[in-house]
N, C-alpha and C positions, 0 to 999 in steps of 0.2 A: 257773873262771868266777866263783866267788864273789869273788875278789880284784878282778876287773875291775868287778864291780858296785859294790864299795865305792869304788873309784877314781872311777867315774862319778858316784856319789852325792855324794862329797866335792867334786868339781869343780862339779857343779850347785849344791850348797849354797853354795859359795864364790862362784860367779857371781851367785847371788841375794842375797848379802850376809851370809850366815850364816858368818862367818869365825872361825877359832880364837882370835883375840885376845879375843873376847867371853867365853870360858870359862876364861881363864887366871886362876890364883890368885896374888895378889901376896904375897910373903913379907916384904918390908921395907915398913914404913909402910902397912899395908892400909887405913887410913882415907882415904888419897889413892888414889882408884881411878878415874882418868879413862881412858875407853876411846873411841877414835875409829876409825871404820871408813870408809875411802874406797874405794868400790867401783870400782877401776880395771879389774877384769876385765869388768864390764858396760860400762864406757865404751869399752874397747878393742874388744869385740865389736860394739857399736853403730857405732863409727867404721868398722870394717872392712866391716860390712854396708852402711853408707852409701856407702863407696868402691866396693864391688863392684856394688851395685844402683843407684847414682847417686841416692840419696834417703835422707834422714835418717829413721830409724825412730823 
């Protein structure tokens, strides 16, 4: 049960934009540290919900 809870929490955080790339440490040239997060998970869920319920959320 504990494993499922961890997976659910990870997926929820990912959906909300808290993605693993934000916590990665760069080994080569750490002074250049550009991190971009495009939340495709949220976009996909909203698109599917709009398709299903015939209205954009």
